[in-house]
N, C-alpha and C positions, 0 to 999 in steps of 0.2 A: 504494500500500500504506500502511496506517495506520502511524503512528509506533510504536504499541504492538506491532503485528505484527512490525515490523522488529526491535524489541528482543527480542521473544520468539524469533524465528528465530535471532538472534545467540546468545542464551543456550543454546538447544537445540543449536546447532552446537558451542559450547564443551563442553557436557556430553557430547555424542556423541563428540567428539574425545578427551575425557579417559578414556573407557571403554577397557578393553583390547580388542584386536582380536577375541578370541574371544567378547566379551560383546555385540558389536553384533548387532542383529537385523534381519531383513527380515520384515515382517508387516503385518497390517491389523487395525484395531479396527472392530467392527461394533456399533452401539448401536441397540437397539430398545426401543419402549415407546409409551405413549399419545400420539397426535397427531403422531408423527414423519413427516416427509415433506419435500418441497421439492425444487427443481430443482438446487441446488448441492451436489454431492457425494452426493446421495441415490441409492439403488439402485432407486427406483421401487417398492419393496415394503415401505415403512415402516421402512427401516433406514438409519441414518447410517453412512457409510463414512469412516474416517480412515486414511490411509496412514502407517505409521511406519517405513518402510524405511531412514530415515536414522539409526536408532538412537535418535532422540529422539521428537518428536511426542507421540502419546498415551501411550506407556510412561513418558515422563519427567513429563508434566503430571499423570498420574494417581497419582504418588507410589509406584509399585510398587517402586522401588529406594531409597526414603527412609524407613526405619522411624522415624527420629528426628522426623519431622514428623507422625506419626499421633497421633490423639487418645487420651487415656487411657481414655475410655469413650464409649458411645453418646451423641450430643448430645440435649439435652432438647427437648421440643416435638414437634409433628407433623412427620412426614417427607414427607408428600405422596406422589404417584404414584411408583412404582418403575420404573426402566429397567435393562435388562441390557446390559452392555458385554462383548463377547467378543473377546479379543485372539488372533488367529490368526497364529502365527509360522511363516513358511515356512523360514527359515534362522536359526540352525543347525537341522539336521534332528533330529527326536526331541523337540522342545520341545512339550509338550501345550498346548492352548488354555488361556487364563487368563481367568477370569470375575470380573467385579465388578458390584455393584449400585449404581446411581447414583440419587440423590435430588436433582434440580436445584432443587426448589421447597421444600426443607425450611425450617422456621422457623430463623432465625438464619443462614441461608446454605446454599448447595449443599454436600452431602457425598456420599461414596461409602463402600461397605463392601467389603472384600476378605476372603473366607473364608481361614482359615489352611491351611497345608500345600499350597500351590500352587507348582509349580516355576516358576522364572523365571531365565533365563540372565543377565540384566543385573544381578542382585543378587549381592553378594559371597558371600552364604551359599548361593546356589543356589535360594532360595525367596523368593517375593514378600513384601514387607512386608504384614502383615495388620491388620485392624481398621478403624477409622473415620478418614477423611481429609477435610479441607476441600478441596473442588475449587477450584483457582485460577481467577480471572476469565478468564485466557487460554483455558483449556479450555472454559469455558462459552460464550465468544464463538465459538470454533471450532465447537462443536456447534450453536449457534444459526444460524451462517452456513450450516450443512449441513441445517437442517430442524427443529431442536429448537424447540418453541414458546417464545416469550418469557414467557408466563404459563402457569400450569398448565391443561392441557386438561380437567381433571376438577374440577368445582365443589366447594366445601367441603360437608361433610356437613350435611344440613338437620335434624339432630336437635333443635337448639334451636327451630326453627320448629315442629316437630311437638310438642315439649313444651309450647309456648305455645298450641297450637290449642284446648284445652278452655276457655280463658278468653276466646276471641274470640267465643263465642256458643254457645248450647245446641243440641244436635242436634235435628232435627225430632221424633224419637220422644219426647224429654223434653217438648217443648212440647205434643205431642198428649196425653200422659198427664196433664199439668197441666190442660189444657182439659177433658178428660173428667172428671177429679176435681171440677173446679169446677162442671160441669153437674150431676153427681150430687148434690153438696151443695146446690146451689140448688134442685133438684127436691125433695129431702127437706124442706128448710125450707118450701117452698111447700105441700107436702102437709100438714105439721103445722099451718100457719096455717089451711088450709081445714077441717081436722078440728076445730080449736078454735072456728071460727065456727059450725059446725054444732051443737056441743054448747051453745054460748051461746044459739042460737036455740031 
């Protein structure tokens, strides 16, 4: 096991132990999106599966109970492809699924978004922290180990290439029009010369 993984597990264990007994959860996070797959932890249907039955794992790493660490506003720049993370909680009963939007390839670093007014038993307020959150490296590595592509599976938009295309060469129709115009002008000039010769004779 990597040293970083050992540290992460230790931190999660401390956090889980610090939570009140009624706040510990048993559930699983399912992450779906472009290019998801792989043999380790994958469900075989393009979904990453992360168990959080220890009260830590995905719920802790995704910042659901840490409102103080959320960003003040949407991060600047392109976000890249979007992934959906659905946390399905089996215990305590009655806890509805909690959904987040993940952007692993956003400019400036991976981020996620949590919509407001979602119930979450691990939070002191009973609701999940909402807004934008910087995804910690530990969570990204866990997702990659389970099938998240290391680079974006969707290429960048080719709008810049399309915008430059008119300068790379004229379309065939333009060349044809110019050629036809040149032939007509040359024919007219030739006709005038012949008429002038006849009048001079």
